[in-house]
Backbone as CSV, one residue per row, in Angstrom:
resi,resn,N_x,N_y,N_z,CA_x,CA_y,CA_z,C_x,C_y,C_z
1,MET,234.301,-2.034,81.614,234.157,-1.614,80.219,235.496,-1.803,79.514
2,ALA,235.477,-2.365,78.310,236.722,-2.594,77.575,236.418,-2.792,76.100
3,GLN,237.392,-2.429,75.287,237.306,-2.656,73.847,238.659,-3.165,73.356
4,HIS,238.649,-3.841,72.213,239.875,-4.433,71.688,239.728,-4.563,70.185
5,ASP,240.867,-4.551,69.494,240.805,-4.703,68.033,240.769,-6.167,67.619
6,TYR,240.811,-7.080,68.610,240.759,-8.531,68.388,241.888,-9.028,67.473
7,ASP,242.992,-8.330,67.515,244.175,-8.738,66.757,245.325,-8.867,67.758
8,ILE,245.686,-10.092,68.119,246.737,-10.336,69.104,248.037,-10.622,68.347
9,ALA,248.987,-9.722,68.462,250.255,-9.828,67.712,251.214,-10.795,68.402
10,ASN,252.220,-11.226,67.670,253.284,-12.038,68.242,254.061,-11.173,69.238
11,GLN,254.230,-11.704,70.439,254.876,-10.918,71.471,255.330,-11.835,72.596
12,THR,256.060,-11.257,73.550,256.586,-12.043,74.656,255.453,-12.546,75.539
13,GLY,255.737,-13.490,76.393,254.713,-14.130,77.204,253.894,-13.186,78.048
14,ALA,254.535,-12.287,78.774,253.799,-11.377,79.654,252.930,-10.416,78.847
15,SER,253.486,-9.914,77.739,252.724,-8.991,76.899,251.558,-9.714,76.231
16,PHE,251.805,-10.974,75.807,250.731,-11.773,75.189,249.589,-11.981,76.181
17,ARG,249.977,-12.333,77.415,248.950,-12.552,78.436,248.138,-11.286,78.687
18,SER,248.789,-10.147,78.769,248.096,-8.880,79.003,247.163,-8.545,77.843
19,ASP,247.650,-8.739,76.604,246.834,-8.447,75.427,245.619,-9.374,75.361
20,LEU,245.856,-10.659,75.709,244.752,-11.635,75.691,243.698,-11.284,76.733
21,ASN,244.139,-10.865,77.915,243.183,-10.485,78.955,242.335,-9.280,78.532
22,LEU,242.963,-8.323,77.856,242.209,-7.159,77.359,241.168,-7.593,76.322
23,CYS,241.551,-8.553,75.479,240.610,-9.064,74.463,239.428,-9.759,75.138
24,LEU,239.725,-10.567,76.182,238.652,-11.256,76.897,237.776,-10.268,77.665
25,ASP,238.378,-9.207,78.186,237.592,-8.171,78.861,236.604,-7.521,77.895
26,ALA,237.046,-7.312,76.658,236.176,-6.710,75.652,235.001,-7.627,75.337
27,VAL,235.298,-8.936,75.243,234.228,-9.912,74.983,233.261,-9.939,76.156
28,GLN,233.805,-9.982,77.371,232.978,-10.086,78.564,232.090,-8.861,78.754
29,SER,232.579,-7.692,78.382,231.809,-6.455,78.570,231.049,-6.034,77.328
30,THR,230.992,-6.924,76.319,230.281,-6.657,75.057,230.792,-5.372,74.404
31,ASN,232.122,-5.221,74.371,232.763,-4.089,73.695,232.247,-2.757,74.201
32,SER,231.879,-2.674,75.473,231.253,-1.471,75.989,232.213,-0.296,76.020
33,GLY,231.637,0.883,75.775,232.414,2.110,75.802,231.562,3.257,75.299
34,SER,232.062,4.468,75.503,231.295,5.653,75.093,231.415,5.948,73.607
35,SER,232.380,5.309,72.937,232.543,5.481,71.489,232.620,4.118,70.828
36,SER,232.405,4.083,69.534,232.379,2.831,68.792,233.745,2.158,68.815
37,PRO,233.781,0.822,68.864,235.071,0.128,68.799,235.831,0.515,67.529
38,SER,237.138,0.583,67.643,237.954,0.991,66.495,237.949,-0.039,65.379
39,SER,237.791,-1.293,65.744,237.770,-2.361,64.753,236.406,-3.040,64.825
40,THR,235.673,-3.065,63.713,234.317,-3.614,63.707,234.172,-4.684,62.638
41,VAL,233.214,-5.590,62.868,232.815,-6.590,61.879,231.293,-6.672,61.897
42,ALA,230.711,-7.179,60.836,229.259,-7.313,60.754,228.734,-8.175,61.896
43,TYR,227.637,-7.709,62.517,226.903,-8.444,63.544,227.584,-8.465,64.916
44,MET,228.662,-7.704,65.104,229.251,-7.659,66.430,228.381,-6.799,67.344
45,LEU,228.473,-7.013,68.658,227.698,-6.277,69.635,228.549,-5.175,70.263
46,TRP,227.878,-4.086,70.632,228.566,-2.969,71.289,227.655,-2.391,72.375
47,GLY,228.160,-2.376,73.590,227.451,-1.710,74.677,227.768,-0.228,74.656
48,ASN,226.905,0.558,74.031,227.123,2.000,73.876,226.746,2.690,75.188
49,THR,227.749,2.976,76.021,227.466,3.566,77.324,227.039,5.021,77.212
50,SER,227.383,5.676,76.117,226.976,7.066,75.927,225.477,7.161,75.662
51,ALA,224.962,6.235,74.834,223.529,6.217,74.524,222.744,5.350,75.495
52,GLY,223.464,4.580,76.352,222.773,3.671,77.257,222.025,2.591,76.506
53,GLU,222.711,1.974,75.499,222.007,1.075,74.591,222.933,-0.036,74.116
54,LEU,222.368,-1.232,73.980,223.083,-2.340,73.359,222.790,-2.299,71.869
55,GLN,223.857,-2.274,71.051,223.694,-2.144,69.610,224.374,-3.299,68.888
56,ILE,223.940,-3.534,67.648,224.529,-4.581,66.813,224.978,-3.958,65.499
57,ARG,226.123,-4.394,65.014,226.643,-3.892,63.744,225.811,-4.479,62.598
58,ASN,225.495,-3.643,61.601,224.657,-4.128,60.501,225.453,-5.025,59.568
59,ALA,224.744,-5.657,58.626,225.361,-6.636,57.732,226.408,-6.011,56.828
60,ALA,226.232,-4.732,56.479,227.188,-4.051,55.603,228.399,-3.524,56.361
61,ASN,228.377,-3.658,57.686,229.467,-3.188,58.531,229.739,-1.695,58.327
62,ASN,228.637,-0.931,58.192,228.820,0.516,58.028,227.921,1.318,58.972
63,GLY,227.315,0.658,59.955,226.453,1.357,60.896,225.992,0.440,62.010
64,TRP,225.347,1.048,63.019,224.886,0.314,64.193,223.357,0.360,64.281
65,GLN,222.779,-0.735,64.743,221.331,-0.829,64.955,221.067,-1.072,66.435
66,GLY,220.220,-0.193,67.039,219.902,-0.366,68.444,219.050,-1.594,68.704
67,LEU,219.378,-2.322,69.763,218.599,-3.501,70.148,217.817,-3.256,71.435
68,PHE,218.520,-2.971,72.516,217.903,-2.790,73.822,218.548,-1.598,74.520
69,THR,217.755,-0.949,75.366,218.373,0.016,76.265,219.082,-0.759,77.365
70,ILE,219.959,-0.087,78.070,220.713,-0.758,79.126,219.779,-1.268,80.220
71,THR,218.590,-0.619,80.372,217.619,-1.070,81.378,216.809,-2.267,80.900
72,GLY,217.018,-2.695,79.647,216.358,-3.903,79.166,215.200,-3.659,78.230
73,ASN,214.878,-2.398,77.912,213.765,-2.125,76.999,214.174,-2.385,75.558
74,ILE,213.304,-3.032,74.798,213.572,-3.256,73.376,213.545,-1.913,72.670
75,ASN,214.564,-1.638,71.886,214.717,-0.326,71.284,214.645,-0.386,69.764
76,ARG,213.870,-1.313,69.254,213.701,-1.427,67.804,212.423,-2.205,67.533
77,ASP,211.944,-2.140,66.298,210.801,-2.956,65.899,211.191,-4.423,66.015
78,LEU,210.250,-5.221,66.507,210.528,-6.629,66.739,209.632,-7.474,65.835
79,GLY,210.248,-8.358,65.072,209.499,-9.245,64.193,209.651,-10.680,64.620
80,ILE,208.538,-11.395,64.699,208.551,-12.837,64.953,208.108,-13.508,63.666
81,GLY,209.040,-14.174,63.006,208.744,-14.775,61.715,208.997,-13.847,60.542
82,THR,209.485,-12.618,60.820,209.802,-11.666,59.746,210.995,-10.821,60.154
83,ASN,211.829,-10.480,59.180,212.984,-9.630,59.432,212.688,-8.163,59.127
84,THR,211.499,-7.880,58.645,211.179,-6.500,58.239,209.880,-6.028,58.884
85,PRO,209.787,-5.991,60.216,208.551,-5.519,60.851,208.239,-4.060,60.522
86,SER,209.279,-3.267,60.237,209.046,-1.849,59.945,208.346,-1.626,58.614
87,SER,208.202,-2.675,57.788,207.512,-2.524,56.513,205.990,-2.539,56.672
88,TYR,205.505,-2.848,57.887,204.073,-2.880,58.135,203.564,-1.496,58.538
89,ASN,202.273,-1.391,58.810,201.669,-0.104,59.123,202.458,0.641,60.192
90,ALA,202.748,1.914,59.917,203.604,2.697,60.809,203.027,2.850,62.207
91,ASP,201.709,2.722,62.344,201.075,2.859,63.649,201.112,1.574,64.461
92,ALA,201.558,0.478,63.857,201.476,-0.803,64.575,202.523,-1.802,64.098
93,HIS,203.782,-1.343,63.978,204.809,-2.291,63.554,205.888,-2.517,64.613
94,ASN,205.623,-2.074,65.861,206.603,-2.302,66.927,206.800,-3.787,67.195
95,LEU,205.708,-4.544,67.084,205.782,-6.000,67.214,204.922,-6.617,66.128
96,VAL,205.544,-7.417,65.254,204.831,-8.065,64.154,205.040,-9.571,64.256
97,ILE,203.941,-10.316,64.267,203.994,-11.769,64.250,203.587,-12.219,62.849
98,TYR,204.500,-12.888,62.169,204.284,-13.243,60.759,204.304,-14.761,60.593
99,GLN,203.306,-15.255,59.881,203.249,-16.671,59.558,203.075,-16.771,58.045
100,SER,204.067,-17.318,57.356,204.061,-17.293,55.895,202.952,-18.144,55.298
101,SER,202.559,-19.215,55.963,201.473,-20.057,55.471,200.757,-20.685,56.658
102,GLY,199.504,-20.985,56.486,198.728,-21.537,57.588,198.299,-20.459,58.559
103,ASN,197.760,-20.867,59.672,197.256,-19.929,60.663,198.364,-19.443,61.586
104,GLY,198.159,-18.277,62.184,199.105,-17.730,63.138,198.346,-17.113,64.292
105,GLY,199.042,-16.724,65.353,198.325,-16.128,66.467,199.208,-15.824,67.647
106,LEU,198.560,-15.295,68.682,199.226,-14.923,69.927,198.411,-15.509,71.076
107,THR,199.062,-16.172,71.995,198.375,-16.800,73.120,198.838,-16.175,74.434
108,ILE,197.866,-15.846,75.304,198.146,-15.406,76.665,197.602,-16.475,77.597
109,HIS,198.489,-17.153,78.312,198.098,-18.288,79.162,198.151,-17.862,80.621
110,THR,197.001,-17.952,81.308,196.955,-17.714,82.750,196.229,-18.879,83.416
111,GLY,196.164,-18.850,84.741,195.495,-19.916,85.468,193.994,-19.917,85.247
112,SER,193.352,-21.026,85.572,191.919,-21.182,85.322,191.056,-20.285,86.198
113,SER,191.632,-19.694,87.223,190.883,-18.769,88.075,191.421,-17.347,87.975
114,ASN,192.269,-17.104,86.972,192.900,-15.792,86.813,192.442,-15.114,85.532
115,THR,192.950,-13.912,85.309,192.550,-13.113,84.154,193.748,-12.820,83.264
116,GLY,193.585,-13.005,81.972,194.578,-12.590,80.989,194.145,-11.254,80.400
117,ALA,195.103,-10.364,80.135,194.713,-9.007,79.750,195.680,-8.381,78.763
118,ILE,195.149,-7.444,77.977,195.933,-6.529,77.153,195.531,-5.129,77.572
119,TYR,196.517,-4.297,77.959,196.238,-2.943,78.434,196.713,-1.908,77.409
120,PHE,195.989,-0.804,77.339,196.357,0.334,76.502,196.558,1.531,77.430
121,ALA,197.719,2.175,77.348,198.056,3.237,78.293,198.497,4.500,77.562
122,ASP,198.269,5.651,78.205,198.835,6.902,77.719,199.696,7.545,78.811
123,GLY,200.089,6.742,79.785,200.964,7.158,80.867,201.354,5.935,81.667
124,SER,202.248,6.109,82.637,202.740,4.959,83.400,202.280,4.958,84.849
125,THR,201.523,5.961,85.257,201.061,6.022,86.643,199.556,6.242,86.696
126,GLY,198.968,5.885,87.843,197.537,6.119,88.052,196.679,5.432,87.000
127,ASP,195.555,6.071,86.666,194.629,5.505,85.694,195.174,5.528,84.275
128,ALA,196.222,6.311,84.038,196.757,6.451,82.683,197.336,5.149,82.151
129,ASN,197.709,4.224,83.025,198.313,2.980,82.551,197.288,1.891,82.265
130,GLU,195.988,2.230,82.324,194.958,1.223,82.067,193.691,1.843,81.465
131,VAL,193.849,2.867,80.636,192.663,3.532,80.100,191.861,2.617,79.176
132,GLY,192.544,1.720,78.494,191.857,0.741,77.652,192.303,-0.658,78.023
133,GLN,191.364,-1.607,78.026,191.712,-2.970,78.424,190.889,-3.989,77.627
134,ILE,191.499,-5.129,77.375,190.791,-6.318,76.905,191.132,-7.422,77.901
135,ASN,190.151,-7.872,78.661,190.387,-8.862,79.716,189.584,-10.133,79.452
136,TYR,190.199,-11.265,79.758,189.449,-12.525,79.754,189.539,-13.134,81.140
137,ASP,188.380,-13.214,81.808,188.299,-13.751,83.165,188.012,-15.251,83.070
138,HIS,189.038,-16.050,83.323,188.891,-17.502,83.195,187.991,-18.095,84.262
139,SER,187.831,-17.414,85.396,187.022,-17.978,86.470,185.555,-18.075,86.084
140,ILE,185.092,-17.167,85.198,183.694,-17.202,84.741,183.610,-17.210,83.217
141,ASN,184.769,-17.388,82.553,184.821,-17.433,81.088,184.084,-16.238,80.474
142,GLN,184.556,-15.061,80.819,183.905,-13.822,80.396,184.941,-12.877,79.788
143,LEU,184.629,-12.326,78.602,185.500,-11.366,77.931,184.989,-9.961,78.203
144,GLU,185.889,-9.066,78.638,185.499,-7.722,79.027,186.291,-6.686,78.229
145,LEU,185.599,-5.598,77.838,186.211,-4.498,77.102,186.093,-3.222,77.927
146,PHE,187.198,-2.495,78.067,187.231,-1.262,78.849,187.610,-0.083,77.958
147,THR,186.960,1.061,78.161,187.393,2.327,77.591,187.359,3.372,78.695
148,SER,188.272,4.350,78.624,188.381,5.389,79.661,188.494,4.784,81.054
149,GLY,189.099,3.600,81.142,189.307,2.951,82.423,188.075,2.308,83.025
150,THR,186.968,2.240,82.270,185.707,1.694,82.789,185.221,0.558,81.900
151,ARG,184.690,-0.485,82.518,184.163,-1.609,81.747,182.954,-1.162,80.939
152,ARG,183.006,-1.340,79.620,181.941,-0.885,78.730,181.226,-2.017,77.999
153,GLY,181.900,-3.135,77.831,181.286,-4.245,77.116,181.676,-5.570,77.730
154,VAL,180.725,-6.503,77.781,180.975,-7.825,78.367,180.352,-8.889,77.479
155,PHE,181.156,-9.882,77.106,180.644,-11.088,76.454,180.614,-12.186,77.501
156,GLY,179.409,-12.625,77.873,179.278,-13.693,78.846,179.677,-15.033,78.261
157,SER,179.787,-16.032,79.122,180.231,-17.352,78.686,179.280,-17.987,77.680
158,ASN,177.995,-17.571,77.704,177.024,-18.141,76.757,176.838,-17.267,75.524
159,GLY,177.670,-16.213,75.387,177.598,-15.363,74.207,176.761,-14.108,74.379
160,THR,176.079,-13.963,75.508,175.281,-12.759,75.746,176.197,-11.546,75.821
161,PHE,175.840,-10.475,75.112,176.646,-9.257,75.114,175.936,-8.160,75.886
162,TYR,176.647,-7.553,76.819,176.137,-6.429,77.599,176.891,-5.171,77.177
163,ASN,176.157,-4.190,76.674,176.746,-2.909,76.293,176.501,-1.929,77.429
164,LEU,177.549,-1.575,78.163,177.420,-0.779,79.382,177.767,0.676,79.080
165,ALA,176.967,1.326,78.231,177.250,2.690,77.791,176.684,3.712,78.766
166,VAL,177.282,4.905,78.766,176.753,6.022,79.543,175.485,6.541,78.886
167,ASN,175.495,6.632,77.574,174.322,7.055,76.803,174.452,6.497,75.391
168,ASN,173.393,6.669,74.591,173.415,6.189,73.204,173.977,4.763,73.141
169,THR,173.279,3.854,73.799,173.788,2.504,74.011,174.147,1.780,72.723
170,PHE,173.339,1.943,71.692,173.624,1.222,70.451,173.330,2.128,69.265
171,ILE,174.316,2.334,68.407,174.143,3.127,67.191,174.545,2.256,66.008
172,SER,173.623,2.035,65.101,173.877,1.219,63.924,173.881,2.109,62.687
173,GLN,174.937,2.027,61.902,175.059,2.837,60.699,175.318,1.942,59.496
174,SER,174.626,2.227,58.402,174.800,1.448,57.180,175.075,2.392,56.015
175,THR,175.958,1.979,55.118,176.225,2.777,53.917,175.193,2.516,52.825
176,ALA,174.313,1.544,53.056,173.281,1.228,52.069,172.206,2.311,52.048
177,SER,171.454,2.364,50.960,170.366,3.326,50.845,169.176,2.875,51.683
178,ALA,168.167,3.748,51.794,166.977,3.433,52.580,166.061,2.519,51.780
179,ASP,166.033,1.245,52.124,165.163,0.296,51.431,164.960,-0.931,52.319
180,VAL,164.349,-1.974,51.770,164.106,-3.202,52.527,164.999,-4.328,52.020
181,THR,166.177,-3.972,51.503,167.149,-4.969,51.067,168.159,-5.266,52.161
182,TYR,168.584,-4.213,52.868,169.615,-4.365,53.888,169.067,-3.990,55.267
183,THR,169.610,-4.614,56.294,169.083,-4.414,57.647,170.075,-3.665,58.542
184,LEU,169.521,-2.929,59.500,170.303,-2.362,60.589,170.402,-3.356,61.741
185,PHE,169.405,-4.246,61.821,169.406,-5.294,62.824,168.635,-6.486,62.297
186,SER,169.132,-7.674,62.553,168.442,-8.898,62.161,168.613,-9.930,63.260
187,GLY,167.519,-10.604,63.639,167.566,-11.623,64.677,166.975,-12.933,64.192
188,SER,167.573,-14.035,64.604,167.117,-15.359,64.172,166.997,-16.301,65.367
189,TYR,166.207,-17.347,65.194,166.077,-18.385,66.217,166.510,-19.730,65.634
190,SER,166.687,-20.718,66.510,167.123,-22.071,66.129,168.436,-22.042,65.351
191,ALA,169.343,-21.146,65.740,170.649,-21.060,65.085,171.589,-22.118,65.648
192,THR,172.641,-22.426,64.913,173.642,-23.384,65.356,174.703,-22.661,66.170
193,GLU,174.973,-23.140,67.368,175.916,-22.468,68.256,177.287,-22.365,67.616
194,GLY,177.857,-21.153,67.673,179.202,-20.925,67.166,179.305,-20.741,65.672
195,GLN,178.182,-20.732,64.960,178.211,-20.583,63.510,177.380,-19.381,63.084
196,THR,177.906,-18.599,62.151,177.190,-17.436,61.636,176.287,-17.836,60.475
197,GLY,175.281,-17.011,60.227,174.405,-17.232,59.078,173.465,-18.403,59.210
198,THR,173.197,-18.858,60.429,172.294,-19.994,60.626,171.023,-19.543,61.330
199,GLY,170.029,-20.400,61.380,168.769,-20.094,62.040,167.746,-19.474,61.106
200,THR,166.564,-19.227,61.654,165.449,-18.653,60.887,165.188,-17.231,61.381
201,GLN,165.173,-16.297,60.464,164.982,-14.891,60.842,163.595,-14.682,61.439
202,SER,163.556,-13.979,62.579,162.277,-13.704,63.226,161.992,-12.212,63.343
203,ILE,163.034,-11.366,63.224,162.819,-9.925,63.287,163.908,-9.225,62.476
204,ALA,163.546,-8.111,61.861,164.503,-7.327,61.091,164.111,-5.858,61.143
205,ILE,165.113,-5.000,61.265,164.914,-3.564,61.137,165.704,-3.134,59.913
206,TYR,165.004,-2.644,58.893,165.635,-2.309,57.623,166.168,-0.881,57.616
207,THR,166.997,-0.587,56.617,167.629,0.736,56.553,166.623,1.855,56.305
208,ASN,165.436,1.540,55.829,164.418,2.588,55.638,163.539,2.761,56.881
209,GLY,163.836,2.010,57.951,163.077,2.127,59.184,161.980,1.097,59.342
210,ASN,161.667,0.334,58.312,160.645,-0.702,58.430,161.069,-1.762,59.443
211,VAL,160.076,-2.251,60.205,160.312,-3.324,61.163,159.463,-4.519,60.763
212,LYS,160.097,-5.677,60.665,159.381,-6.901,60.289,159.600,-7.940,61.370
213,ASN,158.525,-8.647,61.749,158.698,-9.810,62.613,157.734,-10.902,62.182
214,THR,157.937,-12.096,62.710,157.204,-13.246,62.176,155.756,-13.324,62.640
215,ASN,155.425,-12.706,63.790,154.064,-12.864,64.312,153.294,-11.556,64.423
216,ASN,153.875,-10.453,63.926,153.196,-9.146,63.941,152.744,-8.771,65.358
217,SER,153.543,-9.121,66.340,153.195,-8.833,67.734,154.159,-7.798,68.294
218,TYR,153.603,-6.683,68.767,154.399,-5.621,69.389,153.768,-5.346,70.754
219,THR,154.469,-5.635,71.800,153.868,-5.598,73.134,154.481,-4.503,73.993
220,GLY,153.775,-4.215,75.090,154.263,-3.283,76.097,153.921,-3.817,77.468
221,LEU,154.666,-3.394,78.486,154.379,-3.821,79.854,152.999,-3.320,80.270
222,SER,152.105,-4.217,80.678,150.730,-3.809,80.960,150.122,-4.491,82.177
223,ASP,150.888,-5.272,82.894,150.347,-5.988,84.051,149.880,-4.988,85.112
224,ILE,148.708,-5.267,85.707,148.143,-4.363,86.718,149.056,-4.218,87.927
225,LYS,149.894,-5.238,88.172,150.783,-5.159,89.331,151.825,-4.053,89.183
226,LEU,152.001,-3.559,87.963,152.983,-2.513,87.709,152.372,-1.118,87.727
227,LYS,151.050,-1.025,87.909,150.370,0.256,87.719,149.625,0.686,88.972
228,GLU,149.364,1.990,89.058,148.574,2.534,90.146,147.822,3.760,89.638
229,ASN,146.938,4.307,90.505,146.117,5.470,90.126,145.339,5.192,88.832
230,ILE,144.716,4.029,88.776,144.029,3.603,87.556,142.613,4.182,87.523
231,VAL,142.308,4.955,86.492,140.967,5.517,86.280,140.680,5.467,84.785
232,ASP,139.396,5.643,84.421,139.036,5.685,83.004,139.624,6.933,82.351
233,ALA,140.136,6.778,81.144,140.691,7.917,80.407,139.565,8.874,80.029
234,PRO,139.821,10.183,80.022,138.799,11.146,79.609,138.535,11.065,78.109
235,SER,137.578,11.810,77.634,137.211,11.809,76.217,138.390,12.220,75.338
236,GLN,138.557,11.507,74.254,139.595,11.821,73.272,138.964,12.296,71.956
237,TRP,137.670,12.548,72.009,136.907,12.870,70.797,137.462,14.115,70.105
238,ASP,137.600,15.190,70.859,138.043,16.450,70.255,139.475,16.360,69.751
239,ASP,140.352,15.664,70.526,141.743,15.542,70.080,141.835,14.808,68.755
240,ILE,141.183,13.647,68.674,141.258,12.850,67.450,140.592,13.587,66.291
241,LYS,139.492,14.264,66.577,138.804,15.007,65.522,139.673,16.146,64.997
242,GLY,140.476,16.757,65.865,141.278,17.903,65.459,142.587,17.550,64.778
243,ILE,143.035,16.317,64.923,144.312,15.928,64.307,144.143,15.754,62.804
244,ARG,145.037,16.368,62.035,144.973,16.308,60.581,145.856,15.166,60.083
245,VAL,145.280,14.277,59.299,146.036,13.190,58.683,146.529,13.676,57.327
246,ARG,147.835,13.650,57.138,148.460,14.246,55.964,149.058,13.181,55.041
247,LYS,149.309,13.590,53.790,150.033,12.762,52.819,151.311,13.506,52.459
248,TYR,152.444,12.795,52.409,153.729,13.471,52.221,154.786,12.436,51.842
249,ASN,155.989,12.925,51.554,157.162,12.056,51.458,158.338,12.762,52.129
250,PHE,159.312,11.997,52.586,160.475,12.570,53.254,161.433,13.177,52.224
251,LYS,162.187,14.186,52.654,163.112,14.877,51.757,164.305,14.004,51.392
252,GLU,164.756,13.176,52.329,165.938,12.362,52.095,165.646,10.899,52.412
253,GLY,166.288,10.012,51.666,166.232,8.583,51.968,165.029,7.884,51.385
254,GLN,163.808,8.342,51.737,162.594,7.679,51.284,161.743,8.680,50.496
255,THR,161.476,8.360,49.264,160.722,9.277,48.410,159.292,8.816,48.162
256,HIS,158.904,7.632,48.668,157.550,7.157,48.429,156.556,7.936,49.308
257,THR,155.318,8.029,48.841,154.289,8.775,49.553,153.802,8.006,50.772
258,GLN,153.611,8.731,51.887,153.131,8.132,53.120,151.960,8.962,53.658
259,ILE,151.215,8.376,54.595,150.210,9.143,55.318,150.586,9.125,56.793
260,GLY,150.318,10.220,57.456,150.660,10.329,58.863,150.351,11.726,59.356
261,VAL,151.025,12.138,60.403,150.755,13.440,61.002,152.031,14.263,61.013
262,ILE,151.877,15.574,61.232,152.996,16.497,61.356,153.135,16.860,62.835
263,ALA,154.334,16.682,63.389,154.539,16.839,64.826,154.112,18.214,65.324
264,GLN,154.478,19.266,64.588,154.132,20.623,65.036,152.624,20.836,65.075
265,GLU,151.878,20.214,64.142,150.419,20.348,64.136,149.806,19.562,65.300
266,VAL,150.320,18.359,65.555,149.810,17.547,66.658,150.092,18.242,67.989
267,GLU,151.246,18.892,68.089,151.638,19.544,69.329,150.662,20.644,69.746
268,GLN,150.016,21.277,68.752,149.046,22.331,69.060,147.772,21.754,69.671
269,ILE,147.485,20.491,69.391,146.244,19.860,69.855,146.486,18.994,71.083
270,SER,147.550,18.191,71.037,147.845,17.261,72.132,149.351,17.242,72.367
271,PRO,149.869,18.205,73.143,151.319,18.323,73.335,151.977,17.062,73.901
272,GLY,151.238,16.285,74.665,151.818,15.093,75.270,152.210,14.031,74.271
273,LEU,151.714,14.126,73.040,152.059,13.146,72.011,153.397,13.441,71.351
274,VAL,153.949,14.612,71.587,155.152,15.053,70.878,156.327,15.169,71.850
275,PHE,157.482,14.677,71.433,158.694,14.845,72.231,159.860,15.218,71.319
276,ASP,160.832,15.919,71.890,162.010,16.350,71.144,163.159,15.379,71.391
277,SER,163.841,14.993,70.334,165.053,14.180,70.463,166.242,14.982,69.967
278,SER,167.381,14.835,70.637,168.581,15.595,70.283,169.154,15.108,68.952
279,ASP,169.570,16.052,68.115,170.322,15.708,66.912,171.756,15.409,67.318
280,LEU,172.340,14.369,66.731,173.653,13.894,67.141,174.673,14.055,66.024
281,ASN,175.940,14.206,66.408,177.006,14.225,65.418,177.464,12.797,65.146
282,LYS,178.535,12.655,64.361,178.986,11.321,63.964,179.465,10.473,65.136
283,ASP,179.799,11.138,66.257,180.250,10.410,67.437,179.116,10.117,68.416
284,GLY,177.871,10.459,68.015,176.735,10.202,68.880,176.539,11.219,69.984
285,GLU,177.158,12.395,69.853,177.030,13.429,70.868,176.054,14.513,70.412
286,PRO,175.245,15.088,71.321,174.274,16.125,70.948,174.966,17.353,70.354
287,VAL,174.315,17.955,69.339,174.869,19.140,68.687,174.102,20.404,69.054
288,GLY,173.045,20.276,69.885,172.312,21.449,70.355,171.011,21.718,69.632
289,THR,170.714,20.967,68.570,169.430,21.106,67.876,168.580,19.869,68.154
290,PHE,167.284,19.970,67.816,166.353,18.899,68.153,165.430,18.591,66.982
291,THR,164.893,17.385,66.990,163.898,16.955,66.005,162.664,16.481,66.754
292,LYS,161.496,16.933,66.303,160.235,16.569,66.962,159.767,15.194,66.492
293,ASN,159.213,14.441,67.428,158.734,13.089,67.162,157.322,12.943,67.710
294,VAL,156.536,12.056,67.109,155.173,11.780,67.561,155.109,10.362,68.106
295,ASN,154.533,10.220,69.288,154.369,8.915,69.900,153.113,8.267,69.313
296,TYR,153.293,7.545,68.216,152.156,6.954,67.512,151.448,5.897,68.356
297,SER,152.183,5.185,69.210,151.533,4.139,69.997,150.483,4.735,70.932
298,VAL,150.750,5.932,71.504,149.755,6.601,72.345,148.637,7.168,71.486
299,LEU,148.998,7.668,70.305,147.980,8.181,69.378,146.982,7.079,69.028
300,TYR,147.475,5.863,68.834,146.576,4.753,68.519,145.628,4.469,69.684
301,MET,146.105,4.552,70.930,145.238,4.324,72.070,144.195,5.435,72.205
302,LYS,144.602,6.661,71.905,143.628,7.760,71.897,142.554,7.483,70.839
303,SER,142.970,6.927,69.702,142.012,6.601,68.646,141.047,5.513,69.092
304,VAL,141.556,4.531,69.867,140.681,3.470,70.390,139.632,4.072,71.314
305,LYS,140.069,4.993,72.187,139.126,5.644,73.098,138.082,6.437,72.318
306,ALA,138.529,7.170,71.291,137.585,7.948,70.473,136.633,7.024,69.718
307,LEU,137.145,5.873,69.280,136.288,4.905,68.588,135.226,4.353,69.542
308,GLN,135.606,4.095,70.781,134.626,3.627,71.763,133.536,4.677,71.987
309,GLU,133.950,5.959,72.026,132.965,7.030,72.168,132.048,7.074,70.954
310,ALA,132.620,6.912,69.771,131.814,6.920,68.545,130.844,5.751,68.539
311,MET,131.315,4.584,68.988,130.448,3.413,69.036,129.290,3.648,70.013
312,ALA,129.583,4.285,71.153,128.511,4.569,72.119,127.476,5.511,71.513
313,ARG,127.928,6.524,70.792,127.011,7.464,70.151,126.187,6.757,69.071
314,ILE,126.843,5.902,68.307,126.124,5.161,67.260,125.051,4.265,67.886
315,GLU,125.426,3.579,68.962,124.452,2.695,69.617,123.292,3.498,70.195
316,GLU,123.599,4.690,70.712,122.527,5.545,71.236,121.600,5.989,70.118
317,LEU,122.163,6.376,68.983,121.355,6.788,67.835,120.547,5.606,67.282
318,GLU,121.149,4.439,67.259,120.436,3.260,66.781,119.230,2.970,67.673
319,ALA,119.398,3.124,68.987,118.280,2.890,69.897,117.152,3.887,69.653
320,LYS,117.538,5.167,69.428,116.529,6.189,69.162,115.803,5.903,67.851
321,VAL,116.541,5.512,66.825,115.910,5.188,65.530,114.976,4.012,65.684
322,ALA,115.422,2.991,66.445,114.564,1.825,66.632,113.292,2.224,67.363
323,ALA,113.389,3.120,68.336,112.200,3.568,69.076,111.251,4.338,68.165
324,LEU,111.823,5.198,67.301,110.975,5.950,66.362,110.285,5.018,65.382
325,GLU,111.028,4.051,64.883,110.448,3.099,63.918,109.338,2.279,64.593
326,ALA,109.530,1.941,65.881,108.496,1.156,66.572,107.229,1.980,66.797
327,ALA,107.410,3.315,66.970,106.244,4.179,67.182,105.491,4.366,65.891
């Protein structure tokens, strides 16, 4: 460690040599010492042994700016293409890459059978150093997203997205009102690979809950190979007869009049048609209350069974009338 005022006075040979060696020692040790050099100039370096930091003198020559810790850690905001990284968002200005015109970017290059990654940590040991990750696996050309240290999302090489959630796999929220102008989901076919807004729409779920598709086909798994204990369903006559069809409108979102059933009324007649779903907060977590729902698809099948019973009764009555008329 050495410091010098960098002013070598006229002196005898031995003294000159000693003074010069001290000056070179200061250069070699980057002016290191526990206190600031007595003589400073703009942009000079100082190894501050007290702070354990390499510092640079500012342009006004009236203060020091930290560059690196002695262990090699960068100790200031770093700008690539900009001298003022600290002028950017306070939550993300430690490293700023600036391109004044044209495109800019950051590249992570690894081998064709290796993975490039960005890690997010809240500690330096155990799982804390990898709680969040963005990985690209070059061996299978797959992009992976991690939260809480677990893989949660995968983009396959062909663009297929897998959402690997614990619960509430997909939540779509729109600021639009409830209508058929904006969609919560839209799907198209014959699209151009790698381009947005192409193809022909084949299905849409609108913000008011309406579902539209091109062929009006809504299917369910029904192959006999998937089923067992198959018997004829019992009579649905009394259930269908007892269900009240109501006219109403919803309190929020949709004000147009609809016809349908009330879950609490259906539950008194056919409890199996009604199920409770948890009410969720903004983060998709249950809040402890529930909303009743009616399984309309099963209600429709019960109606088909009741219609078959009605048709049988009608055919029986028709036969009796025909017999009376013949007599």
